[in-house]
C-alpha positions as CSV (number, residue, x, y, z in Angstrom):
1,M,56.6,37.9,-23.4
2,S,54.4,40.9,-24.0
3,S,52.7,42.9,-21.3
4,A,49.8,43.9,-23.3
5,R,46.3,43.1,-22.0
6,H,43.8,41.7,-24.4
7,T,40.1,42.0,-24.4
8,A,37.5,40.1,-25.8
9,G,36.9,42.8,-28.0
10,D,40.7,42.9,-29.0
11,L,40.1,39.3,-30.0
12,E,37.1,39.6,-32.6
13,E,39.2,38.9,-35.6
14,Y,39.7,35.2,-34.3
15,A,35.7,35.2,-33.9
16,Y,35.5,32.3,-36.5
17,L,36.8,30.1,-33.9
18,W,33.5,30.3,-31.9
19,D,31.2,31.5,-34.1
20,G,30.1,28.7,-36.5
21,S,31.8,30.4,-39.6
22,E,34.6,27.5,-39.6
23,T,34.2,24.6,-38.1
24,G,36.1,22.0,-36.2
25,W,38.0,24.3,-33.7
26,I,39.0,22.9,-30.5
27,L,41.3,23.7,-27.5
28,Y,43.9,20.8,-26.8
29,W,45.6,20.7,-23.3
30,G,49.1,19.3,-23.7
31,K,51.6,18.2,-21.3
32,I,54.2,20.9,-22.3
33,V,52.5,24.5,-21.9
34,D,49.9,26.1,-19.2
35,I,48.0,27.4,-22.5
36,P,45.7,24.8,-24.3
37,T,46.5,24.7,-28.2
38,I,43.9,26.0,-30.4
39,F,43.6,23.1,-33.3
40,N,41.4,22.4,-36.0
41,R,40.5,19.0,-36.1
42,I,38.9,18.9,-39.5
43,T,41.8,20.4,-41.0
44,R,44.2,19.4,-38.4
45,E,45.9,22.8,-38.5
46,I,47.1,24.6,-35.4
47,L,46.4,28.2,-34.9
48,L,49.8,30.0,-34.2
49,V,49.9,33.0,-31.8
50,E,53.3,34.4,-31.3
51,D,52.1,37.0,-28.2
52,E,51.9,34.8,-25.1
53,D,49.5,37.3,-23.9
54,E,47.2,37.3,-26.6
55,W,47.2,33.3,-27.1
56,R,46.3,33.3,-23.3
57,A,43.5,35.7,-23.5
58,L,42.5,34.1,-27.0
59,A,42.3,30.5,-25.3
60,E,40.2,31.9,-22.6
61,V,37.9,33.7,-24.6
62,T,37.3,30.7,-26.9
63,R,36.9,28.4,-24.1
64,S,34.3,30.9,-22.3
65,R,32.3,30.9,-25.7
66,G,31.7,27.1,-26.1
67,V,34.6,25.6,-27.8
68,S,35.4,22.3,-26.9
69,V,38.4,21.5,-24.6
70,L,40.3,18.3,-25.0
71,D,43.2,16.8,-22.7
72,G,43.5,14.2,-25.4
73,F,44.8,14.9,-28.9
74,P,41.7,14.2,-31.1
75,P,41.9,11.4,-33.8
76,E,41.3,12.4,-37.6
77,E,37.6,12.4,-38.5
């Protein structure tokens, strides 16, 4: 696990998650890890972020920008 700290400015390359330029992104709370999975309910893709600190920061920024957080896996659209 990295000890680097990430700010919202560091994560702007992921702005498509919350700015509407790519639709369908949500945060999904599973039962295995304490960080939500970043999931596109339209394409059924998961965004993999290898660095746990970056993943945690990205999930928090994404949530704070208004992306939906679900506690159940979304059905196919």
